[in-house]
Structure formats: structure tokens, C-alpha cells
N, C-alpha and C positions, 0 to 999 in steps of 0.2 A: 582593143575593146572586144573586137569579134571573137579573139582567142579566149578572152575571159568568159563570155557567154558560153562558148563551146565547152569550156571546163565545167561551168555550172550545169549544162545539159548532161554532160557525161556523168557527173556526180549524182544528179537526179535520177538518171536512168538506172545507175548502179544500185542505188538505195531501193528503187522501185523493184528491181529484180530480186535483191537480197530479201526484202519484205515478203515477196511472194513465195520465195524458197522456204522462209522460216514459218509461214503459215502452216498450222497443223492441218493434216488431212481430216476432212469431217468423218466422224464416227459412222460406221455402217448402220443403217437402219436395222433395228431389231428384226429377226426373222418372225414372221406371223403366219403360222400354219395352225389349223384347228381340225375339228372333227371331220369337216367336209373333205379336207385333203387326205385324211386317213381312209375314208370311205371311198373316194374316187380312185385312190391308189390300191385299194383292197388289201392294205398291209398297215399293221401297227409295228412301227420301228421302235425298238427297245434298246437302251444302253444298260449294261450292268457290268459287274466285275466277279471274277472268281472268288468265292468265299465259302465259309463254313455253312451259311444258310442262304446265301443269295443264289449261287449257281455253281454246280461242280459236276463232274462225271463220276458215277459210281457204277462199277461192274457193267460198263458200256451203256449206261442209261443216264441221260441228263436229269439232274435233280436240283432241288433248292426250294426253299420256301417262296422267295420272290419269283423264281422261275415258274413255279406251278400257278401262283396267283396271277402272274402276267398272262399265262396261257389261257386261263380262265376268262380274264378280262377281253382278250382277243376273240375268244368264243362268243362272248356276249355281244361284242361289237359286230360279229359275223365277218371278221376279216382275217387275213393271214398274219403270221407272227414272225417278225425277223430281228434277230439278235445281233448287236455290236458289242464285242467284248473289249472293254477298256483296261488299260494297265493302271490307272489311278483315278481317284475321285475327281481330279481337275480335269483329266481327259474326258470323263463322263459329262461334267458341266460344259466343257467346250462343245461337245457333240450335241448337247441340247441347244446350247446358245446359237450355233451356226445352222441349226435346222437339219442336221444329219439324222437325228432321231426325234420321236414324238414324246418320249417319256423315259425317265430314269427309274427302273425298278430295282432300287438299292436303297438300303435303310440309311437315309441322310438324317442328321440331327438338324433341328430347326435353329438356325442362327439368324441374326438380324440381317446380315449380308444376303444370305440365300432367301430369306422372306421377302427382301426388297425386290429381288430379280425373278423369283419363281413362285409357283403355287405348290404348296404341300398337299398331297393327296394320300389315300390309303394310310391313315395313321396307325402305328403299331404301338404296343404297350410301351409306357414310360420306363426309363432306366436311368441310374446314376452311374458316374465314372467311379472305378476303383483302382488302386494300385495292384498290378499283377507281379507277383514275385514267387520265389520258391519258398515252400514250407521249411521250417527248421529254426534253429536257434539265431540265425542271422536275419530272420524275417522281422520287419518293423512293425509296430503297432500303433503309430501315431504319425500323422502327416508331418509333424516337426522333425521326425527322425529322417525325413528325406534331405535334410540339411547336409550338404556335402556329397550327396549321392548322385550318381549318373543315371538319368532316366531317358529312354529312348522314345520318341513319339513320331507318328507319320507327319510328313511335311503339310503345312497349310490345313490342319485338321482342327476339329473341335478339341482334340486331346491336347495338341500343342497350345491352343488359346487357354484352356483351363489350367494347364500346368504353369504357364507364364504368369497368369493371375495369382495362382497359389504361391509361386516363387516370390512375388512381390509381398504377399501377405506375410510370409515367414522370414523375409529378410534377404532374399535374392541370393541364396547360396546352393540352390540345386542347379546341378550341371545338366541342362537340357540338350540333348543331342537329336537333331532332326535327321530322320533316317532318309536314305535314298528314295526318290520319288516312286521307284518300282516296288518298294516294300509296302505291304498292306498291314493293317492292325493285326490281322491273323498271323502274318509272318513274324511280327515282333513278339506275339504271345508265344509262338513255337520257339523262337529264340531264347526266350526266358526259360521255357520248359527245358531246352537243351543246354541251359546254363551258359549260352554264348553272350548273353547280357544279363544284367542284374535285375532291371526293373523297366516296365512300360505301364501304360494306363489303358483301360478299356471299359466299355459298358459292362456293368455287372452281369447281365444276361449272357453277354458274349464271353466273358471271362469263365462263367459256370460251365458254358457249353464246352470249351475247352478242357476245363478241369475234369469233366466227366471222362475224358480219354487219357489226360495227362494228370495223374493224381498228385504229383508233386507241386502242383501250382496252389498258390494262395491268392484268393481274390476277395478278401473280407474288408480291407481298409477303404473306406469311402474317401474320394477327393472331390465330390461335386454333389449336386442336387439332381432330382428327377428332371428329365428333359424330354420333350416330345420329339418324335421322328416320323418319317414317312418317305414316300417316292416323290419326285419332282416332275412337274410339267411347266412349260412356259406360262407366265402370268397372263398372256393373252389368249390362251387356249380355253375360253370360257365354256364353250359347248362341250368340249372334251371333258372339262372339269364336272359339269353336270351329269354327263353320261357315266363318268366313273362313281360319282356319288350315288347315282341311280343303282348301279351295279353293286356297290359296296353294302347297300342297304337291303339287298335281296336276302331272304332266309337261306337260300342255297349258298350264297357267297359267305354268310357268317358260318354256316355249317362247315364249309370248306376251310375257312380260316382256323376254326377250332381243331380240325383234323390235321392240318399242316402245322399248327403250333405244337400239337403233341408229337408229331413226327420229327419236327427239326429243332424244337426249342426245349421241350419238357424231356428230361432224362431221368429214368427211373434209376434208383440205386441198384447196385449189383446185388443179385439174389443168389442164393444157393443153387448150384446146378442141379437140375432134375435127374434124379437116379434112374438110369435104365438098366433093367435087370439083363445081365449077360449070362448066357448058359455056360456052364463049366466047360473049360477047355476051348471056348470060342472067343474070338475077337469082339464079336458083336452079335445082336439077335438077328443080323441080316446077312451073315457070312454066305448063305446059300445064294442070296441075289447078287452079292459082288462077284461071287464065281461064275454066275450065269452071265452077267453083263460085261465083265472086265475083258473077255476075249474078243468083244466087238471093236475095241480100240487097241488091241494087242498089248494090253497092260497085264501085269501081275495083279491078281485080285487084292492082294494086300495093300498095293498102293491106292487103289480105289477105296478100300476101307480107311486108309489113313486120311484121305481127302474127306470123307464123310465124318470121321472123328473130329477133325479140326473145324468143319463147317457146322456141325449140330451136336456133337457128342453122342451121336447115335439117337437124337431125340427126334422123332418123325413130326412131332407138333411144334417144333421150334419156328418162331417167327423173329426176324431181326428188326432192329429199329427202322431199317430202310424198306422193309417188306419182303426180304429174302425168306423163303419158306421151305419147310421139309428137311429131310436127311441132307440133301445136297445143297440146301439153301439157294434155291432158284429165284431170281428176281421175276416179278409178274410177267414182264414182257417176254423174257426168255422161256419162262414155263408155257406161256401162250403159244410161242412159236413152235413148241414140240407137242402141243395138243392138250396141255393141262388147263384146268379151270380151277376155280377157288376151293373146290372139294378134292379133286383128283390130285392136287399138288401136295396133298398130305398123305396120299397113298404111297407106302415105302417103295414098292416095286415101280410104280409109275414115275415116281420122283427120281429114283436111281437111273431108271431107263432114259428119262429126259436129260438127266445130268451127264450121262455117257454120250447122248447125242450132241450135247453142248461141248464136251471135250473133243468130239470129232471135229466140229467147226473150229475150235481152237488149234487143233492139229493143222488144219489147212492155213490158219492165220500165220502159223510160224513154220510153214513147210520149207522155207529157206535154211532153217537150222537143221543141217543134214544129219548130225549125230543124234541118234534116237535118245539116248540117255540125257543128253543136254537139252534136247527139245522138251522133255517132260518138265524140266524146271521152268521153261518159259510158258508151257501150258499151265502150270500150277500158278504162276504169277498172274497170268491172264485170267484164270478162273477167279482169283481173289479180287482183281482190280478191274477187269475188262481189259481186252487186248490194246486198246488205244494208247494208254499210257506206257505199256511195255514197248510198242512200236516207236513211240517218241524216244524213249531211252536207248533203243537200238540205234536210232538215227544219230543220237548224241555220241554214242560209242564210236560210230563210224566216223563221224566228223572229227572227233579228238583222237583219232588214230588207235583206238581200242577195238577188240574183236566184237562185232555186233552179234555173233552167233555164240557167245561164251557168257554164261550167266554169272558165276561168281567172280568177283573182283573186275567185272568189266560192266555188263549191262545193269547188274543190280547196283553198282556204284553210281551210275548215271540215273537211275530211278530215284535213288535218294537225293541226287542233285536237282530233281524236278521241283523241290520246294524253294530253291534258290533262284531269285529273279534273274540272275545272270544267265541261268540255264533255261527257265521256263518262258523267258522272253527271246530265246534264240530262234531265229527264222526256220530251223528245222523241226521246232516243237509246234505240233498242231493242236494239242488238247489242253494247253494251259498248265497251271501249277497242280502238283499232286504231292501229298506227303506219302512217301513210299515205304516208310519204316514198317508198317503193318504187313505190307506185301512181302518185303524182304524176310521178315520174320516168319511169315506164313510159309514161304518156300522152304526155308531151313527147317522149321519145325515138322512140317509135312513130311519131308525126306528123312528126318531123324525118326519119326514115328514109323515110317515104312520099314526102315532098318531094324527098329525094335520089333516089329510084327515078324519080320523075316527070321530073326533070332528065335522066335518062339516055335518055329517049325518043328 
């Protein structure tokens, strides 16, 4: 009898232990931080991603609609500004959930799931989804023609949700491929433009932004309706939300929004190049200035002229979409570093002189490239994109057993690879994704123009 009770006791004990083991761990309490934590730490912690309008590096300057707006918000709060760069939308959400950041300054679409967990702030203009494809005879003109087609979308995104719903509506014959987590919507659009994939979807204004640079894209076919979007904060950050609303309603903030919208979203059509009168027998109206300043960097003046031609077509009043100005297309911060202001930046001689000083600094950045002729190619690449992305490409070349001091078929190859998540997420890469096609073309075209000028001697 005693043995029987012993077995009952053992069984009861085992079941009790098993019950304890099977109990789910309690969910962690949601992080609760608000304005007072930001003020006490003197820092606004921001999460974002590299993107065409959110955050990117251009000619050694950090830029982006969301980046500049977030900077202004931090200035309004009178605190410092710290950025965490995520590799996916899911990672940004996780950073906000676990309290690592205070705000996501990235254009999130309002979904039911996000609205239940977070507060949307800083609303931006509504937009609807479109099919992104290549123009031509194979382009589809109706969503029903997606039947049997393969469409790539980012994982766990509003694009995947909408396409899944559309697939049900038209009979379930769309082959929906969910891309790797590291791929962004911008990456997929680039892959369509490069004809690596046939179709993706995007918000119309994002698609049109890409089309400005990649003319082969077709972004006309709607697959959705207008939706709201904006930044995210935790739903419990009520005082921060109130401050953000106060900031967003300021006339100065609205003025900044308009300015940045024009800078990053509105794209003027291509226009006829302004004609610059060139004296007979000359390369440009500024040959005498190129001859004067080229010796300061031990360059042939024809090479300096070739740089100016590809920067501005010798138009001293030229201003790029990003604010680069004058003959040598100097960015405002670079120009200021060399003593130019908003007026003197358009003075041809002062602009060329400052451009030469910038080339001097690039020469130092690439001093490890011992061959002078080879170093020129690195300097040209750095002049076009800023040195940071070129240094990343050199690091990749070294890692993969290529010559980090050779441009053609080596560093240029890895600069092109910086738009591939496998490479821009590599630990040796410090400055994120970069579309290197323009820079690679710039180096080749500038060298070709230089050779052409030499033949005119």
C-alpha cells in the first residue's frame, strides 16, 4: 500500500513539473519611454533605413527627406540626434518595440496591425500602389494580365499584403515571390530596371522617383487605392506625440516640408542643355582658368576641363537637384569648407579654385594608390560620389582577393556590387548601399573626354 501511494506521489510530482515547464513565459512589459527620457538623455534616437528619400550618402554628405526632417525635429526639441541604421522594416519596428530608439523616421504605410501597436506621426502625401515593370511591347496594361506572371515583393510588407489580396480577387494565379529580408523596395525596383526580374510593386510616387533616373520603367498600372503613411512612435509616447504635432504645425516646419518635397520628390522633366558659347579653337570659355589651377594638383589642364564638362557642361550657373552648384558642382558644405558662400559659389574662378582644393583632399584620401594615373580614376570616382563609398569598394576588393588599388575590373566591380545586399551588408562596408552605375560611367566618360581633348592639341 505504501508503495502504491509512493507511485501516486511520484506521478503527481512529475505532472506538476511538466505543467510548470509547459507554462508560457509571460510576455515582457511594453517599453515605456516618452519625452522626459529624451530630454534627460539629451538625445533623440532615430531608426531609419537607407533609401532613395529616407537616408543616403551623396558626395560625402548625409541626405534624405526623412533625415533632414528628423534633424529639424531634434533641433526643435533642443537635443542631440542619433541614428540607428536598420537593414529591414521589421528590424526598425523591433528597435522601436524594445526601446532602442524613440522614433522611426521612415515612410511606413498605415496598416491595422501597425495602428494597433504604434502611433503614426508626420503624415506625408497619400499614394497608391502600382505595378513596376519595363516599358515595351511586353508591358501589361491590366491587373488581370498578372495572371501567370511572377511578381517580387518585400517580406511582410504592405506590398505583399495587397498583392495577396489581388491574387485572390483574380483567381490565384500570380506567382508571388517574397524577396530576401535584406532586399528593400528600392532594390527590387532597381532589379526590374536592370531586367533581373520582371515585376514588382511600389507606391506610385516612389516608382516615379526611380523612373526619373531609369527611363525604361513603367509605373502607370494601379493595383491599389490611396493610403496614408508616416513615421512611427510608441503608442504610449503621448507627450512626444504632442511635441511632434506642435513642431509639425509651425510655419517654419511647413516651409521646410515644401522645400524638401521639391528637393527629394518632385522631379522636373529633362530640359535642353543651356548652350554655353565656346570661343573658336577653345575647349571652354574657361581654358585660362583650368591652365592656371591645374598645376596646383599636378594635373594636365585638359583633365580638369573634362571634369568641369561632365559636372556642368561649362555652365557656371548650374545647380543640381541635390544643391551642387557652379562649374565644378560643389556641394554647399564642401564649398563652405573652401571659403565660398551662396554668391561666390557661382563665380567661375572661385568655383574652379575650390574644386581644385577638393581634389587635393581626395588625393590624400587615396594616397595609398601609388600609381598616379590609377589614383586619378579613384579621385574622379570620389569626386562624383564622395570618397566613402569608394573606400568601401576598396575594402571589398581586398577582402575578395582583388587589387584594392586598381580601378577597372577591380574596385569599380565592387562599387557596382554595393547595391547588392550580400555586399552592402558585409562587415567591411561602413557606408551602406550605393548605386554605383553613375559613378562608374562618370569615371569612364571623363577619361574618354580627357583623351578626346588631348587629341585636339
